[in-house]
TIVO-2410 file (N, C-alpha, C; in nm, 3 decimals):
# residues 192
REC num residu      c1      c2      c3 atome chaine
REC   1      X  -3.406   2.051   3.341     N      A
REC   1      X  -3.285   2.073   3.250    CA      A
REC   1      X  -3.136   2.066   3.351     C      A
REC   2      X  -3.065   1.967   3.302     N      A
REC   2      X  -2.939   1.933   3.374    CA      A
REC   2      X  -2.857   2.050   3.373     C      A
REC   3      X  -2.774   2.070   3.484     N      A
REC   3      X  -2.665   2.175   3.481    CA      A
REC   3      X  -2.522   2.096   3.472     C      A
REC   4      X  -2.480   2.144   3.362     N      A
REC   4      X  -2.329   2.102   3.366    CA      A
REC   4      X  -2.224   2.209   3.421     C      A
REC   5      X  -2.138   2.136   3.490     N      A
REC   5      X  -2.036   2.247   3.556    CA      A
REC   5      X  -1.905   2.181   3.501     C      A
REC   6      X  -1.780   2.249   3.501     N      A
REC   6      X  -1.650   2.201   3.472    CA      A
REC   6      X  -1.589   2.153   3.641     C      A
REC   7      X  -1.491   2.070   3.633     N      A
REC   7      X  -1.432   2.041   3.756    CA      A
REC   7      X  -1.288   1.988   3.755     C      A
REC   8      X  -1.223   2.037   3.821     N      A
REC   8      X  -1.081   2.009   3.781    CA      A
REC   8      X  -1.050   1.880   3.829     C      A
REC   9      X  -0.914   1.847   3.781     N      A
REC   9      X  -0.897   1.691   3.765    CA      A
REC   9      X  -0.761   1.661   3.860     C      A
REC  10      X  -0.718   1.767   3.962     N      A
REC  10      X  -0.619   1.741   4.014    CA      A
REC  10      X  -0.627   1.612   4.143     C      A
REC  11      X  -0.759   1.570   4.149     N      A
REC  11      X  -0.733   1.460   4.241    CA      A
REC  11      X  -0.763   1.333   4.172     C      A
REC  12      X  -0.791   1.325   4.038     N      A
REC  12      X  -0.799   1.238   3.966    CA      A
REC  12      X  -0.677   1.156   3.950     C      A
REC  13      X  -0.662   1.026   3.961     N      A
REC  13      X  -0.531   0.940   3.969    CA      A
REC  13      X  -0.581   0.791   3.888     C      A
REC  14      X  -0.714   0.772   3.816     N      A
REC  14      X  -0.695   0.647   3.763    CA      A
REC  14      X  -0.802   0.671   3.655     C      A
REC  15      X  -0.759   0.556   3.557     N      A
REC  15      X  -0.836   0.579   3.427    CA      A
REC  15      X  -0.921   0.453   3.438     C      A
REC  16      X  -1.087   0.467   3.380     N      A
REC  16      X  -1.151   0.348   3.358    CA      A
REC  16      X  -1.115   0.275   3.291     C      A
REC  17      X  -1.110   0.107   3.300     N      A
REC  17      X  -1.078  -0.007   3.163    CA      A
REC  17      X  -1.195  -0.058   3.173     C      A
REC  18      X  -1.197  -0.109   3.055     N      A
REC  18      X  -1.324  -0.200   3.007    CA      A
REC  18      X  -1.318  -0.343   3.139     C      A
REC  19      X  -1.463  -0.387   3.164     N      A
REC  19      X  -1.466  -0.443   3.279    CA      A
REC  19      X  -1.418  -0.604   3.219     C      A
REC  20      X  -1.476  -0.624   3.097     N      A
REC  20      X  -1.439  -0.730   2.989    CA      A
REC  20      X  -1.288  -0.759   2.943     C      A
REC  21      X  -1.182  -0.802   2.985     N      A
REC  21      X  -1.103  -0.795   2.922    CA      A
REC  21      X  -1.075  -0.969   2.887     C      A
REC  22      X  -1.081  -0.962   2.742     N      A
REC  22      X  -1.040  -1.111   2.719    CA      A
REC  22      X  -0.882  -1.103   2.677     C      A
REC  23      X  -0.840  -1.220   2.754     N      A
REC  23      X  -0.758  -1.260   2.718    CA      A
REC  23      X  -0.750  -1.369   2.597     C      A
REC  24      X  -0.664  -1.376   2.491     N      A
REC  24      X  -0.649  -1.435   2.403    CA      A
REC  24      X  -0.551  -1.542   2.388     C      A
REC  25      X  -0.606  -1.681   2.359     N      A
REC  25      X  -0.486  -1.759   2.365    CA      A
REC  25      X  -0.528  -1.862   2.223     C      A
REC  26      X  -0.442  -1.965   2.209     N      A
REC  26      X  -0.438  -2.037   2.109    CA      A
REC  26      X  -0.579  -2.123   2.113     C      A
REC  27      X  -0.616  -2.139   2.215     N      A
REC  27      X  -0.726  -2.234   2.240    CA      A
REC  27      X  -0.891  -2.142   2.256     C      A
REC  28      X  -0.873  -2.013   2.240     N      A
REC  28      X  -0.985  -1.936   2.239    CA      A
REC  28      X  -1.079  -1.949   2.124     C      A
REC  29      X  -1.168  -1.918   2.095     N      A
REC  29      X  -1.265  -1.934   2.023    CA      A
REC  29      X  -1.251  -1.844   1.925     C      A
REC  30      X  -1.239  -1.879   1.787     N      A
REC  30      X  -1.162  -1.776   1.668    CA      A
REC  30      X  -1.258  -1.662   1.644     C      A
REC  31      X  -1.397  -1.656   1.691     N      A
REC  31      X  -1.471  -1.543   1.679    CA      A
REC  31      X  -1.428  -1.435   1.767     C      A
REC  32      X  -1.355  -1.446   1.892     N      A
REC  32      X  -1.301  -1.362   1.963    CA      A
REC  32      X  -1.224  -1.238   1.889     C      A
REC  33      X  -1.161  -1.319   1.777     N      A
REC  33      X  -1.050  -1.206   1.730    CA      A
REC  33      X  -1.098  -1.136   1.578     C      A
REC  34      X  -1.247  -1.168   1.569     N      A
REC  34      X  -1.335  -1.100   1.455    CA      A
REC  34      X  -1.334  -0.944   1.502     C      A
REC  35      X  -1.299  -0.854   1.380     N      A
REC  35      X  -1.362  -0.725   1.411    CA      A
REC  35      X  -1.508  -0.756   1.367     C      A
REC  36      X  -1.597  -0.756   1.458     N      A
REC  36      X  -1.768  -0.769   1.442    CA      A
REC  36      X  -1.827  -0.641   1.390     C      A
REC  37      X  -1.845  -0.587   1.306     N      A
REC  37      X  -1.912  -0.490   1.252    CA      A
REC  37      X  -2.055  -0.433   1.313     C      A
REC  38      X  -2.109  -0.538   1.420     N      A
REC  38      X  -2.230  -0.514   1.486    CA      A
REC  38      X  -2.201  -0.420   1.572     C      A
REC  39      X  -2.061  -0.416   1.647     N      A
REC  39      X  -1.973  -0.366   1.739    CA      A
REC  39      X  -1.884  -0.247   1.692     C      A
REC  40      X  -1.807  -0.262   1.592     N      A
REC  40      X  -1.721  -0.160   1.521    CA      A
REC  40      X  -1.779  -0.146   1.407     C      A
REC  41      X  -1.785  -0.005   1.381     N      A
REC  41      X  -1.805   0.057   1.247    CA      A
REC  41      X  -1.683   0.012   1.139     C      A
REC  42      X  -1.756  -0.030   1.033     N      A
REC  42      X  -1.618  -0.074   0.925    CA      A
REC  42      X  -1.590   0.063   0.844     C      A
REC  43      X  -1.474   0.005   0.818     N      A
REC  43      X  -1.356   0.119   0.751    CA      A
REC  43      X  -1.405   0.076   0.594     C      A
REC  44      X  -1.456   0.211   0.539     N      A
REC  44      X  -1.521   0.182   0.439    CA      A
REC  44      X  -1.476   0.311   0.338     C      A
REC  45      X  -1.437   0.306   0.183     N      A
REC  45      X  -1.442   0.376   0.116    CA      A
REC  45      X  -1.511   0.364  -0.031     C      A
REC  46      X  -1.514   0.491  -0.083     N      A
REC  46      X  -1.600   0.493  -0.214    CA      A
REC  46      X  -1.509   0.444  -0.337     C      A
REC  47      X  -1.588   0.366  -0.422     N      A
REC  47      X  -1.492   0.341  -0.509    CA      A
REC  47      X  -1.468   0.417  -0.657     C      A
REC  48      X  -1.493   0.529  -0.643     N      A
REC  48      X  -1.438   0.672  -0.695    CA      A
REC  48      X  -1.325   0.754  -0.635     C      A
REC  49      X  -1.311   0.710  -0.515     N      A
REC  49      X  -1.212   0.837  -0.445    CA      A
REC  49      X  -1.085   0.826  -0.550     C      A
REC  50      X  -1.013   0.884  -0.560     N      A
REC  50      X  -0.913   0.896  -0.635    CA      A
REC  50      X  -0.776   0.806  -0.566     C      A
REC  51      X  -0.716   0.742  -0.619     N      A
REC  51      X  -0.635   0.650  -0.557    CA      A
REC  51      X  -0.498   0.714  -0.435     C      A
REC  52      X  -0.454   0.827  -0.529     N      A
REC  52      X  -0.373   0.908  -0.439    CA      A
REC  52      X  -0.420   0.967  -0.284     C      A
REC  53      X  -0.538   0.988  -0.296     N      A
REC  53      X  -0.634   1.000  -0.212    CA      A
REC  53      X  -0.647   0.878  -0.064     C      A
REC  54      X  -0.709   0.810  -0.158     N      A
REC  54      X  -0.684   0.732  -0.064    CA      A
REC  54      X  -0.569   0.658  -0.005     C      A
REC  55      X  -0.453   0.650  -0.077     N      A
REC  55      X  -0.326   0.592  -0.015    CA      A
REC  55      X  -0.296   0.713   0.082     C      A
REC  56      X  -0.308   0.838   0.061     N      A
REC  56      X  -0.298   0.906   0.143    CA      A
REC  56      X  -0.363   0.900   0.304     C      A
REC  57      X  -0.526   0.911   0.274     N      A
REC  57      X  -0.564   0.891   0.418    CA      A
REC  57      X  -0.562   0.763   0.468     C      A
REC  58      X  -0.510   0.600   0.401     N      A
REC  58      X  -0.501   0.497   0.482    CA      A
REC  58      X  -0.367   0.507   0.564     C      A
REC  59      X  -0.263   0.592   0.524     N      A
REC  59      X  -0.147   0.621   0.570    CA      A
REC  59      X  -0.154   0.704   0.679     C      A
REC  60      X  -0.216   0.806   0.673     N      A
REC  60      X  -0.242   0.896   0.772    CA      A
REC  60      X  -0.329   0.801   0.914     C      A
REC  61      X  -0.393   0.709   0.881     N      A
REC  61      X  -0.505   0.673   0.963    CA      A
REC  61      X  -0.430   0.544   0.997     C      A
REC  62      X  -0.329   0.494   0.939     N      A
REC  62      X  -0.274   0.374   0.985    CA      A
REC  62      X  -0.347   0.258   0.945     C      A
REC  63      X  -0.434   0.250   0.852     N      A
REC  63      X  -0.525   0.131   0.807    CA      A
REC  63      X  -0.438   0.089   0.671     C      A
REC  64      X  -0.505  -0.045   0.689     N      A
REC  64      X  -0.438  -0.131   0.614    CA      A
REC  64      X  -0.524  -0.184   0.511     C      A
REC  65      X  -0.682  -0.170   0.543     N      A
REC  65      X  -0.790  -0.254   0.449    CA      A
REC  65      X  -0.887  -0.155   0.495     C      A
REC  66      X  -0.949  -0.160   0.367     N      A
REC  66      X  -1.089  -0.080   0.351    CA      A
REC  66      X  -1.176  -0.137   0.288     C      A
REC  67      X  -1.302  -0.163   0.325     N      A
REC  67      X  -1.427  -0.222   0.244    CA      A
REC  67      X  -1.465  -0.125   0.119     C      A
REC  68      X  -1.458  -0.152   0.004     N      A
REC  68      X  -1.525  -0.036  -0.104    CA      A
REC  68      X  -1.661  -0.067  -0.133     C      A
REC  69      X  -1.708   0.055  -0.161     N      A
REC  69      X  -1.861   0.074  -0.190    CA      A
REC  69      X  -1.880   0.143  -0.296     C      A
REC  70      X  -2.024   0.103  -0.411     N      A
REC  70      X  -2.015   0.161  -0.523    CA      A
REC  70      X  -2.134   0.295  -0.461     C      A
REC  71      X  -2.126   0.336  -0.583     N      A
REC  71      X  -2.222   0.509  -0.548    CA      A
REC  71      X  -2.371   0.454  -0.479     C      A
REC  72      X  -2.383   0.312  -0.456     N      A
REC  72      X  -2.507   0.289  -0.371    CA      A
REC  72      X  -2.481   0.246  -0.265     C      A
REC  73      X  -2.395   0.268  -0.226     N      A
REC  73      X  -2.315   0.185  -0.087    CA      A
REC  73      X  -2.323   0.043  -0.077     C      A
REC  74      X  -2.311  -0.010  -0.177     N      A
REC  74      X  -2.327  -0.165  -0.214    CA      A
REC  74      X  -2.158  -0.212  -0.192     C      A
REC  75      X  -2.142  -0.333  -0.089     N      A
REC  75      X  -2.028  -0.418  -0.093    CA      A
REC  75      X  -1.948  -0.432  -0.263     C      A
REC  76      X  -1.851  -0.381  -0.285     N      A
REC  76      X  -1.830  -0.449  -0.417    CA      A
REC  76      X  -1.679  -0.520  -0.412     C      A
REC  77      X  -1.592  -0.472  -0.301     N      A
REC  77      X  -1.449  -0.546  -0.284    CA      A
REC  77      X  -1.387  -0.478  -0.167     C      A
REC  78      X  -1.247  -0.513  -0.181     N      A
REC  78      X  -1.161  -0.437  -0.048    CA      A
REC  78      X  -1.048  -0.370  -0.129     C      A
REC  79      X  -1.006  -0.293  -0.058     N      A
REC  79      X  -0.862  -0.233  -0.096    CA      A
REC  79      X  -0.752  -0.214   0.022     C      A
REC  80      X  -0.671  -0.282  -0.009     N      A
REC  80      X  -0.573  -0.282   0.119    CA      A
REC  80      X  -0.461  -0.198   0.069     C      A
REC  81      X  -0.377  -0.161   0.184     N      A
REC  81      X  -0.265  -0.021   0.145    CA      A
REC  81      X  -0.175  -0.098   0.047     C      A
REC  82      X  -0.145  -0.227   0.066     N      A
REC  82      X  -0.054  -0.305  -0.038    CA      A
REC  82      X  -0.103  -0.279  -0.172     C      A
REC  83      X  -0.229  -0.288  -0.210     N      A
REC  83      X  -0.290  -0.285  -0.338    CA      A
REC  83      X  -0.249  -0.159  -0.425     C      A
REC  84      X  -0.263  -0.061  -0.297     N      A
REC  84      X  -0.235   0.075  -0.338    CA      A
REC  84      X  -0.081   0.158  -0.351     C      A
REC  85      X  -0.004   0.085  -0.325     N      A
REC  85      X   0.148   0.119  -0.258    CA      A
REC  85      X   0.170   0.214  -0.391     C      A
REC  86      X   0.287   0.261  -0.352     N      A
REC  86      X   0.318   0.371  -0.484    CA      A
REC  86      X   0.347   0.320  -0.613     C      A
REC  87      X   0.416   0.184  -0.579     N      A
REC  87      X   0.471   0.122  -0.685    CA      A
REC  87      X   0.377   0.058  -0.778     C      A
REC  88      X   0.253   0.014  -0.740     N      A
REC  88      X   0.143  -0.010  -0.827    CA      A
REC  88      X   0.072   0.097  -0.906     C      A
REC  89      X   0.097   0.239  -0.831     N      A
REC  89      X   0.032   0.352  -0.925    CA      A
REC  89      X   0.141   0.416  -1.000     C      A
REC  90      X   0.281   0.368  -0.986     N      A
REC  90      X   0.375   0.388  -1.078    CA      A
REC  90      X   0.381   0.293  -1.182     C      A
REC  91      X   0.345   0.210  -1.192     N      A
REC  91      X   0.307   0.100  -1.306    CA      A
REC  91      X   0.180   0.137  -1.407     C      A
REC  92      X   0.040   0.189  -1.325     N      A
REC  92      X  -0.038   0.203  -1.391    CA      A
REC  92      X  -0.008   0.336  -1.494     C      A
REC  93      X   0.055   0.423  -1.420     N      A
REC  93      X   0.136   0.536  -1.487    CA      A
REC  93      X   0.212   0.528  -1.633     C      A
REC  94      X   0.297   0.449  -1.564     N      A
REC  94      X   0.373   0.364  -1.710    CA      A
REC  94      X   0.330   0.332  -1.805     C      A
REC  95      X   0.213   0.260  -1.798     N      A
REC  95      X   0.109   0.194  -1.885    CA      A
REC  95      X   0.020   0.293  -1.963     C      A
REC  96      X   0.049   0.419  -1.943     N      A
REC  96      X  -0.022   0.548  -1.969    CA      A
REC  96      X  -0.156   0.598  -1.922     C      A
REC  97      X  -0.198   0.546  -1.774     N      A
REC  97      X  -0.303   0.610  -1.720    CA      A
REC  97      X  -0.245   0.745  -1.658     C      A
REC  98      X  -0.347   0.882  -1.648     N      A
REC  98      X  -0.314   0.966  -1.562    CA      A
REC  98      X  -0.318   0.919  -1.442     C      A
REC  99      X  -0.197   0.988  -1.356     N      A
REC  99      X  -0.195   0.960  -1.199    CA      A
REC  99      X  -0.361   1.047  -1.160     C      A
REC 100      X  -0.374   1.142  -1.185     N      A
REC 100      X  -0.513   1.229  -1.146    CA      A
REC 100      X  -0.622   1.125  -1.202     C      A
REC 101      X  -0.615   1.070  -1.299     N      A
REC 101      X  -0.736   0.958  -1.320    CA      A
REC 101      X  -0.741   0.873  -1.261     C      A
REC 102      X  -0.648   0.780  -1.172     N      A
REC 102      X  -0.616   0.687  -1.112    CA      A
REC 102      X  -0.767   0.677  -1.000     C      A
REC 103      X  -0.852   0.586  -0.981     N      A
REC 103      X  -0.920   0.556  -0.895    CA      A
REC 103      X  -0.892   0.429  -0.764     C      A
REC 104      X  -0.985   0.424  -0.682     N      A
REC 104      X  -0.980   0.310  -0.616    CA      A
REC 104      X  -1.054   0.162  -0.680     C      A
REC 105      X  -1.100   0.191  -0.759     N      A
REC 105      X  -1.162   0.092  -0.818    CA      A
REC 105      X  -1.055   0.053  -0.904     C      A
REC 106      X  -0.978   0.099  -0.972     N      A
REC 106      X  -0.868   0.059  -1.057    CA      A
REC 106      X  -0.757  -0.039  -0.973     C      A
REC 107      X  -0.731  -0.022  -0.830     N      A
REC 107      X  -0.661  -0.098  -0.786    CA      A
REC 107      X  -0.719  -0.205  -0.645     C      A
REC 108      X  -0.885  -0.229  -0.630     N      A
REC 108      X  -0.940  -0.257  -0.559    CA      A
REC 108      X  -0.936  -0.418  -0.563     C      A
REC 109      X  -0.946  -0.529  -0.474     N      A
REC 109      X  -0.994  -0.683  -0.539    CA      A
REC 109      X  -1.153  -0.687  -0.514     C      A
REC 110      X  -1.212  -0.719  -0.601     N      A
REC 110      X  -1.331  -0.730  -0.633    CA      A
REC 110      X  -1.389  -0.862  -0.540     C      A
REC 111      X  -1.524  -0.852  -0.511     N      A
REC 111      X  -1.590  -0.946  -0.389    CA      A
REC 111      X  -1.574  -1.062  -0.483     C      A
REC 112      X  -1.579  -1.079  -0.602     N      A
REC 112      X  -1.585  -1.193  -0.706    CA      A
REC 112      X  -1.461  -1.292  -0.665     C      A
REC 113      X  -1.319  -1.233  -0.656     N      A
REC 113      X  -1.185  -1.311  -0.615    CA      A
REC 113      X  -1.210  -1.299  -0.479     C      A
REC 114      X  -1.297  -1.262  -0.353     N      A
REC 114      X  -1.271  -1.253  -0.234    CA      A
REC 114      X  -1.308  -1.381  -0.171     C      A
REC 115      X  -1.218  -1.425  -0.070     N      A
REC 115      X  -1.296  -1.536   0.018    CA      A
REC 115      X  -1.340  -1.489   0.146     C      A
REC 116      X  -1.437  -1.576   0.222     N      A
REC 116      X  -1.464  -1.532   0.319    CA      A
REC 116      X  -1.522  -1.661   0.425     C      A
REC 117      X  -1.546  -1.620   0.555     N      A
REC 117      X  -1.567  -1.739   0.656    CA      A
REC 117      X  -1.693  -1.737   0.670     C      A
REC 118      X  -1.765  -1.847   0.726     N      A
REC 118      X  -1.914  -1.785   0.826    CA      A
REC 118      X  -1.909  -1.775   0.932     C      A
REC 119      X  -1.990  -1.699   0.960     N      A
REC 119      X  -1.962  -1.657   1.110    CA      A
REC 119      X  -2.009  -1.772   1.217     C      A
REC 120      X  -2.096  -1.824   1.175     N      A
REC 120      X  -2.133  -1.981   1.266    CA      A
REC 120      X  -2.007  -2.080   1.289     C      A
REC 121      X  -1.943  -2.099   1.181     N      A
REC 121      X  -1.819  -2.175   1.182    CA      A
REC 121      X  -1.738  -2.105   1.295     C      A
REC 122      X  -1.703  -2.004   1.262     N      A
REC 122      X  -1.575  -1.924   1.369    CA      A
REC 122      X  -1.660  -1.929   1.537     C      A
REC 123      X  -1.798  -1.920   1.534     N      A
REC 123      X  -1.848  -1.955   1.677    CA      A
REC 123      X  -1.776  -2.089   1.721     C      A
REC 124      X  -1.777  -2.185   1.676     N      A
REC 124      X  -1.696  -2.319   1.738    CA      A
REC 124      X  -1.568  -2.353   1.690     C      A
REC 125      X  -1.499  -2.279   1.645     N      A
REC 125      X  -1.383  -2.300   1.604    CA      A
REC 125      X  -1.291  -2.227   1.634     C      A
REC 126      X  -1.154  -2.305   1.705     N      A
REC 126      X  -1.061  -2.236   1.808    CA      A
REC 126      X  -0.972  -2.165   1.731     C      A
REC 127      X  -0.879  -2.068   1.763     N      A
REC 127      X  -0.790  -1.998   1.701    CA      A
REC 127      X  -0.718  -2.046   1.645     C      A
REC 128      X  -0.661  -2.154   1.706     N      A
REC 128      X  -0.547  -2.223   1.644    CA      A
REC 128      X  -0.594  -2.315   1.546     C      A
REC 129      X  -0.733  -2.366   1.550     N      A
REC 129      X  -0.790  -2.441   1.411    CA      A
REC 129      X  -0.800  -2.324   1.278     C      A
REC 130      X  -0.830  -2.230   1.333     N      A
REC 130      X  -0.827  -2.100   1.233    CA      A
REC 130      X  -0.697  -2.079   1.205     C      A
REC 131      X  -0.584  -2.084   1.240     N      A
REC 131      X  -0.437  -2.030   1.202    CA      A
REC 131      X  -0.410  -2.124   1.088     C      A
REC 132      X  -0.424  -2.263   1.153     N      A
REC 132      X  -0.395  -2.386   1.089    CA      A
REC 132      X  -0.459  -2.372   0.929     C      A
REC 133      X  -0.600  -2.359   0.947     N      A
REC 133      X  -0.682  -2.358   0.828    CA      A
REC 133      X  -0.641  -2.255   0.730     C      A
REC 134      X  -0.593  -2.131   0.792     N      A
REC 134      X  -0.531  -2.039   0.690    CA      A
REC 134      X  -0.375  -2.031   0.649     C      A
REC 135      X  -0.331  -2.179   0.714     N      A
REC 135      X  -0.176  -2.144   0.701    CA      A
REC 135      X  -0.075  -2.119   0.572     C      A
REC 136      X  -0.181  -2.141   0.472     N      A
REC 136      X  -0.130  -2.132   0.342    CA      A
REC 136      X  -0.139  -2.002   0.291     C      A
REC 137      X  -0.239  -1.928   0.345     N      A
REC 137      X  -0.252  -1.802   0.289    CA      A
REC 137      X  -0.171  -1.679   0.319     C      A
REC 138      X  -0.105  -1.618   0.205     N      A
REC 138      X  -0.055  -1.485   0.191    CA      A
REC 138      X  -0.151  -1.363   0.217     C      A
REC 139      X  -0.294  -1.381   0.260     N      A
REC 139      X  -0.348  -1.269   0.295    CA      A
REC 139      X  -0.329  -1.230   0.415     C      A
REC 140      X  -0.387  -1.108   0.413     N      A
REC 140      X  -0.376  -1.015   0.555    CA      A
REC 140      X  -0.489  -1.002   0.617     C      A
REC 141      X  -0.589  -1.023   0.569     N      A
REC 141      X  -0.754  -1.012   0.617    CA      A
REC 141      X  -0.812  -1.104   0.539     C      A
REC 142      X  -0.924  -1.151   0.618     N      A
REC 142      X  -1.040  -1.257   0.551    CA      A
REC 142      X  -1.149  -1.199   0.613     C      A
REC 143      X  -1.247  -1.200   0.525     N      A
REC 143      X  -1.346  -1.145   0.534    CA      A
REC 143      X  -1.480  -1.260   0.618     C      A
REC 144      X  -1.574  -1.205   0.718     N      A
REC 144      X  -1.661  -1.303   0.757    CA      A
REC 144      X  -1.790  -1.259   0.732     C      A
REC 145      X  -1.870  -1.334   0.685     N      A
REC 145      X  -1.995  -1.342   0.654    CA      A
REC 145      X  -2.105  -1.372   0.743     C      A
REC 146      X  -2.210  -1.328   0.719     N      A
REC 146      X  -2.320  -1.342   0.834    CA      A
REC 146      X  -2.385  -1.504   0.792     C      A
REC 147      X  -2.470  -1.552   0.908     N      A
REC 147      X  -2.488  -1.723   0.879    CA      A
REC 147      X  -2.551  -1.709   0.705     C      A
REC 148      X  -2.636  -1.579   0.687     N      A
REC 148      X  -2.722  -1.617   0.512    CA      A
REC 148      X  -2.618  -1.619   0.417     C      A
REC 149      X  -2.485  -1.557   0.436     N      A
REC 149      X  -2.415  -1.524   0.383    CA      A
REC 149      X  -2.434  -1.413   0.291     C      A
REC 150      X  -2.502  -1.313   0.293     N      A
REC 150      X  -2.541  -1.212   0.233    CA      A
REC 150      X  -2.486  -1.089   0.259     C      A
REC 151      X  -2.443  -1.068   0.373     N      A
REC 151      X  -2.380  -0.968   0.461    CA      A
REC 151      X  -2.221  -0.977   0.497     C      A
REC 152      X  -2.147  -0.889   0.489     N      A
REC 152      X  -1.986  -0.891   0.545    CA      A
REC 152      X  -2.029  -0.837   0.690     C      A
REC 153      X  -1.995  -0.924   0.780     N      A
REC 153      X  -2.038  -0.928   0.903    CA      A
REC 153      X  -1.934  -0.864   0.997     C      A
REC 154      X  -1.805  -0.888   0.945     N      A
REC 154      X  -1.689  -0.855   1.009    CA      A
REC 154      X  -1.541  -0.908   0.908     C      A
REC 155      X  -1.443  -0.908   0.994     N      A
REC 155      X  -1.326  -0.939   0.904    CA      A
REC 155      X  -1.236  -1.004   1.044     C      A
REC 156      X  -1.107  -1.061   0.979     N      A
REC 156      X  -1.028  -1.122   1.058    CA      A
REC 156      X  -0.903  -1.059   0.997     C      A
REC 157      X  -0.792  -0.982   1.099     N      A
REC 157      X  -0.644  -0.902   1.045    CA      A
REC 157      X  -0.551  -1.009   1.103     C      A
REC 158      X  -0.475  -1.053   1.047     N      A
REC 158      X  -0.374  -1.141   1.077    CA      A
REC 158      X  -0.266  -1.078   1.159     C      A
REC 159      X  -0.285  -0.905   1.164     N      A
REC 159      X  -0.213  -0.870   1.269    CA      A
REC 159      X  -0.259  -0.831   1.375     C      A
REC 160      X  -0.397  -0.846   1.395     N      A
REC 160      X  -0.503  -0.868   1.527    CA      A
REC 160      X  -0.464  -0.990   1.580     C      A
REC 161      X  -0.439  -1.112   1.528     N      A
REC 161      X  -0.363  -1.229   1.566    CA      A
REC 161      X  -0.266  -1.208   1.634     C      A
REC 162      X  -0.169  -1.151   1.576     N      A
REC 162      X  -0.051  -1.162   1.617    CA      A
REC 162      X  -0.013  -1.073   1.720     C      A
REC 163      X  -0.127  -0.953   1.751     N      A
REC 163      X  -0.118  -0.867   1.853    CA      A
REC 163      X  -0.170  -0.907   1.967     C      A
REC 164      X  -0.291  -0.987   1.956     N      A
REC 164      X  -0.364  -1.058   2.046    CA      A
REC 164      X  -0.273  -1.133   2.119     C      A
REC 165      X  -0.209  -1.241   2.042     N      A
REC 165      X  -0.143  -1.357   2.093    CA      A
REC 165      X   0.005  -1.310   2.142     C      A
REC 166      X   0.054  -1.187   2.098     N      A
REC 166      X   0.160  -1.156   2.182    CA      A
REC 166      X   0.289  -1.212   2.084     C      A
REC 167      X   0.264  -1.219   1.974     N      A
REC 167      X   0.367  -1.297   1.875    CA      A
REC 167      X   0.506  -1.202   1.825     C      A
REC 168      X   0.610  -1.277   1.830     N      A
REC 168      X   0.694  -1.168   1.812    CA      A
REC 168      X   0.751  -1.149   1.614     C      A
REC 169      X   0.677  -1.076   1.587     N      A
REC 169      X   0.600  -1.040   1.445    CA      A
REC 169      X   0.633  -0.897   1.412     C      A
REC 170      X   0.698  -0.843   1.312     N      A
REC 170      X   0.720  -0.696   1.280    CA      A
REC 170      X   0.600  -0.663   1.247     C      A
REC 171      X   0.511  -0.576   1.288     N      A
REC 171      X   0.370  -0.539   1.285    CA      A
REC 171      X   0.384  -0.399   1.190     C      A
REC 172      X   0.515  -0.349   1.144     N      A
REC 172      X   0.513  -0.226   1.051    CA      A
REC 172      X   0.540  -0.311   0.906     C      A
REC 173      X   0.547  -0.429   0.892     N      A
REC 173      X   0.588  -0.506   0.789    CA      A
REC 173      X   0.449  -0.567   0.734     C      A
REC 174      X   0.363  -0.621   0.653     N      A
REC 174      X   0.272  -0.696   0.623    CA      A
REC 174      X   0.283  -0.827   0.672     C      A
REC 175      X   0.161  -0.848   0.759     N      A
REC 175      X   0.175  -0.977   0.834    CA      A
REC 175      X   0.056  -1.026   0.766     C      A
REC 176      X   0.101  -1.199   0.731     N      A
REC 176      X  -0.021  -1.258   0.671    CA      A
REC 176      X  -0.050  -1.355   0.738     C      A
REC 177      X  -0.137  -1.441   0.721     N      A
REC 177      X  -0.191  -1.573   0.779    CA      A
REC 177      X  -0.072  -1.667   0.800     C      A
REC 178      X  -0.041  -1.642   0.665     N      A
REC 178      X   0.111  -1.770   0.653    CA      A
REC 178      X   0.221  -1.747   0.747     C      A
REC 179      X   0.229  -1.600   0.773     N      A
REC 179      X   0.339  -1.571   0.856    CA      A
REC 179      X   0.306  -1.614   0.973     C      A
REC 180      X   0.191  -1.576   1.058     N      A
REC 180      X   0.156  -1.612   1.181    CA      A
REC 180      X   0.150  -1.758   1.227     C      A
REC 181      X   0.110  -1.818   1.111     N      A
REC 181      X   0.102  -1.976   1.109    CA      A
REC 181      X   0.262  -2.020   1.154     C      A
REC 182      X   0.329  -1.980   1.065     N      A
REC 182      X   0.489  -2.034   1.072    CA      A
REC 182      X   0.559  -1.972   1.227     C      A
REC 183      X   0.486  -1.890   1.254     N      A
REC 183      X   0.555  -1.795   1.424    CA      A
REC 183      X   0.504  -1.889   1.506     C      A
REC 184      X   0.366  -1.942   1.484     N      A
REC 184      X   0.299  -2.055   1.592    CA      A
REC 184      X   0.384  -2.164   1.584     C      A
REC 185      X   0.404  -2.251   1.478     N      A
REC 185      X   0.434  -2.348   1.469    CA      A
REC 185      X   0.568  -2.344   1.533     C      A
REC 186      X   0.647  -2.245   1.517     N      A
REC 186      X   0.816  -2.234   1.559    CA      A
REC 186      X   0.800  -2.240   1.724     C      A
REC 187      X   0.687  -2.158   1.775     N      A
REC 187      X   0.688  -2.169   1.917    CA      A
REC 187      X   0.622  -2.288   1.986     C      A
REC 188      X   0.530  -2.369   1.889     N      A
REC 188      X   0.540  -2.492   1.939    CA      A
REC 188      X   0.617  -2.597   1.940     C      A
REC 189      X   0.712  -2.589   1.860     N      A
REC 189      X   0.815  -2.672   1.807    CA      A
REC 189      X   0.949  -2.627   1.923     C      A
REC 190      X   0.920  -2.504   1.966     N      A
REC 190      X   1.051  -2.486   2.083    CA      A
REC 190      X   1.006  -2.532   2.216     C      A
REC 191      X   0.863  -2.523   2.263     N      A
REC 191      X   0.800  -2.550   2.356    CA      A
REC 191      X   0.802  -2.693   2.415     C      A
REC 192      X   0.799  -2.752   2.256     N      A
REC 192      X   0.819  -2.942   2.271    CA      A
REC 192      X   0.955  -2.980   2.349     C      A
***
């Protein structure tokens, strides 16, 4: 049996950092910016969760998107913080719904209206070509399917792209792929 012991930290001066720090640029493979659910646990929420509870949990955790699961843990859609903002709740209440009865399922975007990208295509695409492809999209996230198309493998966040590229955008406001594209285009024009 292993003996455990507590040690003082008074002589410790360094912190371990990941050995593979990937520097992302517009020439990087688009796959490098994907939140891969084989490596990172997806953020999920049950469709029957009360809307006000979901809003509170997302705000508290600084989460902008959750995948919505049904009672059988099957993917049925997504819920963004913007979908659930207080104004949307007020609209539902004004139309006669009880605030206490509102659920995630009342606000989510169903999978039938969702778009996604294929994992394999992202493996060969550059980040610049991904940004150009999504240039007209006001979405903040795009889902990524596995190669067979039957499983959500990950997602791409416009905010993550902005952070990785150190773009000068306000991350406290909704960041869309369109905004990312406009910012990159402005940088390209200023560099020319």
